PDB file with one MODEL, atoms N, CA, C and O in Angstrom:
MODEL        1
ATOM      1  N   MET A   1     -10.811  33.305 -10.249  1.00  0.00           N
ATOM      2  CA  MET A   1      -9.484  32.814 -10.512  1.00  0.00           C
ATOM      3  C   MET A   1      -8.519  33.973 -10.387  1.00  0.00           C
ATOM      4  O   MET A   1      -8.784  35.065 -10.889  1.00  0.00           O
ATOM      5  N   LYS A   2      -7.398  33.740  -9.718  1.00  0.00           N
ATOM      6  CA  LYS A   2      -6.402  34.779  -9.488  1.00  0.00           C
ATOM      7  C   LYS A   2      -5.386  34.795 -10.622  1.00  0.00           C
ATOM      8  O   LYS A   2      -4.853  33.751 -10.995  1.00  0.00           O
ATOM      9  N   ILE A   3      -5.120  35.957 -11.162  1.00  0.00           N
ATOM     10  CA  ILE A   3      -4.144  36.093 -12.236  1.00  0.00           C
ATOM     11  C   ILE A   3      -2.784  36.381 -11.621  1.00  0.00           C
ATOM     12  O   ILE A   3      -2.644  37.309 -10.825  1.00  0.00           O
ATOM     13  N   ILE A   4      -1.785  35.594 -11.983  1.00  0.00           N
ATOM     14  CA  ILE A   4      -0.430  35.760 -11.458  1.00  0.00           C
ATOM     15  C   ILE A   4       0.319  36.711 -12.385  1.00  0.00           C
ATOM     16  O   ILE A   4       0.426  36.484 -13.590  1.00  0.00           O
ATOM     17  N   THR A   5       0.833  37.781 -11.785  1.00  0.00           N
ATOM     18  CA  THR A   5       1.487  38.797 -12.612  1.00  0.00           C
ATOM     19  C   THR A   5       2.992  38.841 -12.420  1.00  0.00           C
ATOM     20  O   THR A   5       3.696  39.275 -13.332  1.00  0.00           O
ATOM     21  N   LYS A   6       3.516  38.419 -11.294  1.00  0.00           N
ATOM     22  CA  LYS A   6       4.948  38.510 -11.027  1.00  0.00           C
ATOM     23  C   LYS A   6       5.637  37.192 -11.330  1.00  0.00           C
ATOM     24  O   LYS A   6       5.050  36.123 -11.158  1.00  0.00           O
ATOM     25  N   GLN A   7       6.875  37.268 -11.778  1.00  0.00           N
ATOM     26  CA  GLN A   7       7.647  36.075 -12.108  1.00  0.00           C
ATOM     27  C   GLN A   7       7.936  35.251 -10.853  1.00  0.00           C
ATOM     28  O   GLN A   7       7.932  34.022 -10.909  1.00  0.00           O
ATOM     29  N   ASN A   8       8.188  35.917  -9.721  1.00  0.00           N
ATOM     30  CA  ASN A   8       8.474  35.200  -8.483  1.00  0.00           C
ATOM     31  C   ASN A   8       7.276  34.376  -8.023  1.00  0.00           C
ATOM     32  O   ASN A   8       7.437  33.296  -7.455  1.00  0.00           O
ATOM     33  N   ASP A   9       6.096  34.885  -8.267  1.00  0.00           N
ATOM     34  CA  ASP A   9       4.894  34.148  -7.900  1.00  0.00           C
ATOM     35  C   ASP A   9       4.728  32.887  -8.754  1.00  0.00           C
ATOM     36  O   ASP A   9       4.137  31.902  -8.310  1.00  0.00           O
ATOM     37  N   LEU A  10       5.244  32.926  -9.956  1.00  0.00           N
ATOM     38  CA  LEU A  10       5.148  31.748 -10.822  1.00  0.00           C
ATOM     39  C   LEU A  10       6.049  30.625 -10.322  1.00  0.00           C
ATOM     40  O   LEU A  10       5.760  29.452 -10.554  1.00  0.00           O
ATOM     41  N   LEU A  11       7.137  30.972  -9.637  1.00  0.00           N
ATOM     42  CA  LEU A  11       8.080  29.973  -9.148  1.00  0.00           C
ATOM     43  C   LEU A  11       7.680  29.416  -7.789  1.00  0.00           C
ATOM     44  O   LEU A  11       8.230  28.402  -7.360  1.00  0.00           O
ATOM     45  N   GLU A  12       6.758  30.037  -7.117  1.00  0.00           N
ATOM     46  CA  GLU A  12       6.355  29.605  -5.779  1.00  0.00           C
ATOM     47  C   GLU A  12       5.501  28.344  -5.867  1.00  0.00           C
ATOM     48  O   GLU A  12       4.556  28.260  -6.650  1.00  0.00           O
ATOM     49  N   ILE A  13       5.861  27.382  -5.048  1.00  0.00           N
ATOM     50  CA  ILE A  13       5.100  26.136  -4.987  1.00  0.00           C
ATOM     51  C   ILE A  13       4.329  26.149  -3.683  1.00  0.00           C
ATOM     52  O   ILE A  13       4.910  26.284  -2.606  1.00  0.00           O
ATOM     53  N   SER A  14       3.040  26.009  -3.787  1.00  0.00           N
ATOM     54  CA  SER A  14       2.219  25.972  -2.582  1.00  0.00           C
ATOM     55  C   SER A  14       1.412  24.687  -2.567  1.00  0.00           C
ATOM     56  O   SER A  14       1.125  24.101  -3.611  1.00  0.00           O
ATOM     57  N   GLY A  15       1.059  24.268  -1.384  1.00  0.00           N
ATOM     58  CA  GLY A  15       0.324  23.020  -1.266  1.00  0.00           C
ATOM     59  C   GLY A  15       1.277  21.891  -0.957  1.00  0.00           C
ATOM     60  O   GLY A  15       2.391  22.127  -0.489  1.00  0.00           O
ATOM     61  N   GLY A  16       0.867  20.708  -1.204  1.00  0.00           N
ATOM     62  CA  GLY A  16       1.715  19.553  -0.943  1.00  0.00           C
ATOM     63  C   GLY A  16       0.879  18.336  -0.660  1.00  0.00           C
ATOM     64  O   GLY A  16      -0.334  18.312  -0.871  1.00  0.00           O
ATOM     65  N   ILE A  17       1.553  17.345  -0.184  1.00  0.00           N
ATOM     66  CA  ILE A  17       0.879  16.080   0.099  1.00  0.00           C
ATOM     67  C   ILE A  17       0.457  16.075   1.557  1.00  0.00           C
ATOM     68  O   ILE A  17       1.250  16.372   2.450  1.00  0.00           O
ATOM     69  N   ASN A  18      -0.780  15.739   1.779  1.00  0.00           N
ATOM     70  CA  ASN A  18      -1.298  15.632   3.127  1.00  0.00           C
ATOM     71  C   ASN A  18      -1.548  14.156   3.412  1.00  0.00           C
ATOM     72  O   ASN A  18      -2.470  13.552   2.865  1.00  0.00           O
ATOM     73  N   VAL A  19      -0.712  13.586   4.277  1.00  0.00           N
ATOM     74  CA  VAL A  19      -0.842  12.176   4.614  1.00  0.00           C
ATOM     75  C   VAL A  19      -1.577  12.084   5.941  1.00  0.00           C
ATOM     76  O   VAL A  19      -1.095  12.557   6.970  1.00  0.00           O
ATOM     77  N   SER A  20      -2.732  11.477   5.900  1.00  0.00           N
ATOM     78  CA  SER A  20      -3.531  11.347   7.120  1.00  0.00           C
ATOM     79  C   SER A  20      -3.386   9.932   7.685  1.00  0.00           C
ATOM     80  O   SER A  20      -2.787   9.053   7.065  1.00  0.00           O
ATOM     81  N   GLY A  21      -3.938   9.744   8.853  1.00  0.00           N
ATOM     82  CA  GLY A  21      -3.896   8.428   9.491  1.00  0.00           C
ATOM     83  C   GLY A  21      -4.623   7.379   8.683  1.00  0.00           C
ATOM     84  O   GLY A  21      -4.233   6.212   8.694  1.00  0.00           O
ATOM     85  N   SER A  22      -5.669   7.768   7.984  1.00  0.00           N
ATOM     86  CA  SER A  22      -6.431   6.810   7.178  1.00  0.00           C
ATOM     87  C   SER A  22      -5.595   6.274   6.020  1.00  0.00           C
ATOM     88  O   SER A  22      -5.667   5.089   5.693  1.00  0.00           O
ATOM     89  N   VAL A  23      -4.809   7.142   5.406  1.00  0.00           N
ATOM     90  CA  VAL A  23      -3.956   6.716   4.290  1.00  0.00           C
ATOM     91  C   VAL A  23      -2.883   5.754   4.786  1.00  0.00           C
ATOM     92  O   VAL A  23      -2.612   4.734   4.152  1.00  0.00           O
ATOM     93  N   ILE A  24      -2.276   6.084   5.920  1.00  0.00           N
ATOM     94  CA  ILE A  24      -1.240   5.211   6.479  1.00  0.00           C
ATOM     95  C   ILE A  24      -1.845   3.871   6.884  1.00  0.00           C
ATOM     96  O   ILE A  24      -1.236   2.825   6.659  1.00  0.00           O
ATOM     97  N   ASN A  25      -3.019   3.891   7.470  1.00  0.00           N
ATOM     98  CA  ASN A  25      -3.682   2.657   7.878  1.00  0.00           C
ATOM     99  C   ASN A  25      -4.033   1.796   6.667  1.00  0.00           C
ATOM    100  O   ASN A  25      -3.855   0.579   6.711  1.00  0.00           O
ATOM    101  N   ALA A  26      -4.524   2.395   5.600  1.00  0.00           N
ATOM    102  CA  ALA A  26      -4.860   1.649   4.389  1.00  0.00           C
ATOM    103  C   ALA A  26      -3.607   1.034   3.765  1.00  0.00           C
ATOM    104  O   ALA A  26      -3.641  -0.102   3.293  1.00  0.00           O
ATOM    105  N   PHE A  27      -2.514   1.776   3.761  1.00  0.00           N
ATOM    106  CA  PHE A  27      -1.248   1.269   3.225  1.00  0.00           C
ATOM    107  C   PHE A  27      -0.757   0.080   4.063  1.00  0.00           C
ATOM    108  O   PHE A  27      -0.317  -0.928   3.509  1.00  0.00           O
ATOM    109  N   ALA A  28      -0.829   0.193   5.376  1.00  0.00           N
ATOM    110  CA  ALA A  28      -0.403  -0.893   6.258  1.00  0.00           C
ATOM    111  C   ALA A  28      -1.278  -2.124   6.077  1.00  0.00           C
ATOM    112  O   ALA A  28      -0.770  -3.246   6.070  1.00  0.00           O
ATOM    113  N   LYS A  29      -2.579  -1.933   5.932  1.00  0.00           N
ATOM    114  CA  LYS A  29      -3.487  -3.066   5.713  1.00  0.00           C
ATOM    115  C   LYS A  29      -3.204  -3.751   4.385  1.00  0.00           C
ATOM    116  O   LYS A  29      -3.296  -4.975   4.287  1.00  0.00           O
ATOM    117  N   GLY A  30      -2.861  -2.973   3.361  1.00  0.00           N
ATOM    118  CA  GLY A  30      -2.520  -3.558   2.062  1.00  0.00           C
ATOM    119  C   GLY A  30      -1.271  -4.419   2.145  1.00  0.00           C
ATOM    120  O   GLY A  30      -1.232  -5.518   1.591  1.00  0.00           O
ATOM    121  N   ILE A  31      -0.253  -3.925   2.834  1.00  0.00           N
ATOM    122  CA  ILE A  31       0.976  -4.705   3.003  1.00  0.00           C
ATOM    123  C   ILE A  31       0.693  -5.961   3.823  1.00  0.00           C
ATOM    124  O   ILE A  31       1.201  -7.038   3.510  1.00  0.00           O
ATOM    125  N   GLU A  32      -0.110  -5.824   4.863  1.00  0.00           N
ATOM    126  CA  GLU A  32      -0.460  -6.968   5.699  1.00  0.00           C
ATOM    127  C   GLU A  32      -1.213  -8.020   4.892  1.00  0.00           C
ATOM    128  O   GLU A  32      -0.992  -9.216   5.084  1.00  0.00           O
ATOM    129  N   SER A  33      -2.087  -7.600   4.004  1.00  0.00           N
ATOM    130  CA  SER A  33      -2.835  -8.536   3.162  1.00  0.00           C
ATOM    131  C   SER A  33      -1.908  -9.288   2.213  1.00  0.00           C
ATOM    132  O   SER A  33      -2.055 -10.495   2.019  1.00  0.00           O
ATOM    133  N   ILE A  34      -0.959  -8.577   1.627  1.00  0.00           N
ATOM    134  CA  ILE A  34      -0.001  -9.224   0.720  1.00  0.00           C
ATOM    135  C   ILE A  34       0.835 -10.251   1.474  1.00  0.00           C
ATOM    136  O   ILE A  34       1.086 -11.343   0.963  1.00  0.00           O
ATOM    137  N   LEU A  35       1.270  -9.906   2.694  1.00  0.00           N
ATOM    138  CA  LEU A  35       2.049 -10.847   3.499  1.00  0.00           C
ATOM    139  C   LEU A  35       1.219 -12.074   3.879  1.00  0.00           C
ATOM    140  O   LEU A  35       1.736 -13.191   3.875  1.00  0.00           O
ATOM    141  N   ASN A  36      -0.047 -11.883   4.202  1.00  0.00           N
ATOM    142  CA  ASN A  36      -0.908 -13.013   4.555  1.00  0.00           C
ATOM    143  C   ASN A  36      -1.132 -13.943   3.373  1.00  0.00           C
ATOM    144  O   ASN A  36      -1.160 -15.162   3.545  1.00  0.00           O
ATOM    145  N   VAL A  37      -1.292 -13.391   2.180  1.00  0.00           N
ATOM    146  CA  VAL A  37      -1.450 -14.228   0.986  1.00  0.00           C
ATOM    147  C   VAL A  37      -0.178 -15.028   0.739  1.00  0.00           C
ATOM    148  O   VAL A  37      -0.243 -16.217   0.427  1.00  0.00           O
ATOM    149  N   GLY A  38       0.968 -14.390   0.875  1.00  0.00           N
ATOM    150  CA  GLY A  38       2.243 -15.096   0.699  1.00  0.00           C
ATOM    151  C   GLY A  38       2.439 -16.187   1.726  1.00  0.00           C
ATOM    152  O   GLY A  38       2.926 -17.271   1.404  1.00  0.00           O
ATOM    153  N   ARG A  39       2.063 -15.908   2.962  1.00  0.00           N
ATOM    154  CA  ARG A  39       2.190 -16.892   4.036  1.00  0.00           C
ATOM    155  C   ARG A  39       1.274 -18.086   3.773  1.00  0.00           C
ATOM    156  O   ARG A  39       1.682 -19.233   3.954  1.00  0.00           O
ATOM    157  N   SER A  40       0.062 -17.825   3.356  1.00  0.00           N
ATOM    158  CA  SER A  40      -0.888 -18.904   3.071  1.00  0.00           C
ATOM    159  C   SER A  40      -0.425 -19.736   1.879  1.00  0.00           C
ATOM    160  O   SER A  40      -0.516 -20.963   1.895  1.00  0.00           O
ATOM    161  N   LEU A  41       0.065 -19.067   0.858  1.00  0.00           N
ATOM    162  CA  LEU A  41       0.553 -19.783  -0.319  1.00  0.00           C
ATOM    163  C   LEU A  41       1.759 -20.644   0.033  1.00  0.00           C
ATOM    164  O   LEU A  41       1.862 -21.783  -0.423  1.00  0.00           O
ATOM    165  N   GLY A  42       2.665 -20.116   0.832  1.00  0.00           N
ATOM    166  CA  GLY A  42       3.833 -20.892   1.261  1.00  0.00           C
ATOM    167  C   GLY A  42       3.439 -22.097   2.081  1.00  0.00           C
ATOM    168  O   GLY A  42       4.011 -23.174   1.913  1.00  0.00           O
ATOM    169  N   THR A  43       2.469 -21.934   2.967  1.00  0.00           N
ATOM    170  CA  THR A  43       1.993 -23.048   3.773  1.00  0.00           C
ATOM    171  C   THR A  43       1.338 -24.108   2.899  1.00  0.00           C
ATOM    172  O   THR A  43       1.546 -25.303   3.110  1.00  0.00           O
ATOM    173  N   ALA A  44       0.549 -23.680   1.922  1.00  0.00           N
ATOM    174  CA  ALA A  44      -0.111 -24.636   1.027  1.00  0.00           C
ATOM    175  C   ALA A  44       0.919 -25.419   0.209  1.00  0.00           C
ATOM    176  O   ALA A  44       0.770 -26.626   0.021  1.00  0.00           O
ATOM    177  N   ILE A  45       1.949 -24.747  -0.273  1.00  0.00           N
ATOM    178  CA  ILE A  45       2.988 -25.435  -1.057  1.00  0.00           C
ATOM    179  C   ILE A  45       3.747 -26.415  -0.176  1.00  0.00           C
ATOM    180  O   ILE A  45       4.037 -27.533  -0.601  1.00  0.00           O
ATOM    181  N   ARG A  46       4.071 -26.010   1.037  1.00  0.00           N
ATOM    182  CA  ARG A  46       4.795 -26.891   1.958  1.00  0.00           C
ATOM    183  C   ARG A  46       3.968 -28.128   2.291  1.00  0.00           C
ATOM    184  O   ARG A  46       4.494 -29.242   2.294  1.00  0.00           O
ATOM    185  N   ARG A  47       2.684 -27.944   2.568  1.00  0.00           N
ATOM    186  CA  ARG A  47       1.829 -29.087   2.896  1.00  0.00           C
ATOM    187  C   ARG A  47       1.648 -30.012   1.698  1.00  0.00           C
ATOM    188  O   ARG A  47       1.558 -31.230   1.855  1.00  0.00           O
ATOM    189  N   LEU A  48       1.594 -29.431   0.501  1.00  0.00           N
ATOM    190  CA  LEU A  48       1.435 -30.241  -0.707  1.00  0.00           C
ATOM    191  C   LEU A  48       2.649 -31.131  -0.934  1.00  0.00           C
ATOM    192  O   LEU A  48       2.499 -32.314  -1.238  1.00  0.00           O
ATOM    193  N   TYR A  49       3.865 -30.570  -0.789  1.00  0.00           N
ATOM    194  CA  TYR A  49       5.073 -31.352  -1.029  1.00  0.00           C
ATOM    195  C   TYR A  49       5.374 -32.341   0.087  1.00  0.00           C
ATOM    196  O   TYR A  49       5.992 -33.377  -0.159  1.00  0.00           O
ATOM    197  N   SER A  50       4.947 -32.038   1.313  1.00  0.00           N
ATOM    198  CA  SER A  50       5.206 -32.962   2.415  1.00  0.00           C
ATOM    199  C   SER A  50       4.142 -34.056   2.494  1.00  0.00           C
ATOM    200  O   SER A  50       4.305 -35.021   3.240  1.00  0.00           O
ATOM    201  N   GLY A  51       3.059 -33.915   1.736  1.00  0.00           N
ATOM    202  CA  GLY A  51       1.984 -34.913   1.735  1.00  0.00           C
ATOM    203  C   GLY A  51       1.105 -34.810   2.968  1.00  0.00           C
ATOM    204  O   GLY A  51       0.408 -35.765   3.311  1.00  0.00           O
ATOM    205  N   ASN A  52       1.127 -33.684   3.627  1.00  0.00           N
ATOM    206  CA  ASN A  52       0.356 -33.491   4.851  1.00  0.00           C
ATOM    207  C   ASN A  52      -0.969 -32.810   4.535  1.00  0.00           C
ATOM    208  O   ASN A  52      -1.227 -31.695   4.987  1.00  0.00           O
ATOM    209  N   LEU A  53      -1.803 -33.486   3.758  1.00  0.00           N
ATOM    210  CA  LEU A  53      -3.100 -32.935   3.368  1.00  0.00           C
ATOM    211  C   LEU A  53      -4.216 -33.764   4.002  1.00  0.00           C
ATOM    212  O   LEU A  53      -4.097 -34.982   4.128  1.00  0.00           O
ATOM    213  N   CYS A  54      -5.279 -33.110   4.394  1.00  0.00           N
ATOM    214  CA  CYS A  54      -6.418 -33.843   4.938  1.00  0.00           C
ATOM    215  C   CYS A  54      -7.303 -34.332   3.797  1.00  0.00           C
ATOM    216  O   CYS A  54      -7.473 -33.650   2.786  1.00  0.00           O
ATOM    217  N   LYS A  55      -7.851 -35.503   3.975  1.00  0.00           N
ATOM    218  CA  LYS A  55      -8.698 -36.076   2.937  1.00  0.00           C
ATOM    219  C   LYS A  55     -10.110 -35.539   3.056  1.00  0.00           C
ATOM    220  O   LYS A  55     -10.642 -35.421   4.160  1.00  0.00           O
ATOM    221  N   ILE A  56     -10.705 -35.221   1.956  1.00  0.00           N
ATOM    222  CA  ILE A  56     -12.050 -34.647   1.951  1.00  0.00           C
ATOM    223  C   ILE A  56     -13.080 -35.736   1.827  1.00  0.00           C
ATOM    224  O   ILE A  56     -14.277 -35.453   1.805  1.00  0.00           O
TER     225      ILE A  56
ENDMDL
END
């Protein structure tokens, strides 16, 4: 472990966020899944109120 002795070194911020393609892809898939659930729910509600249901 490195001991920091200077005050300027204490104020230095190193590192950061590394956003890779996998993270962006996972985020996009999550948004796409939420949109698909909303679309399916909207379609189900519309079909229910219009009486356009198939009989089982």
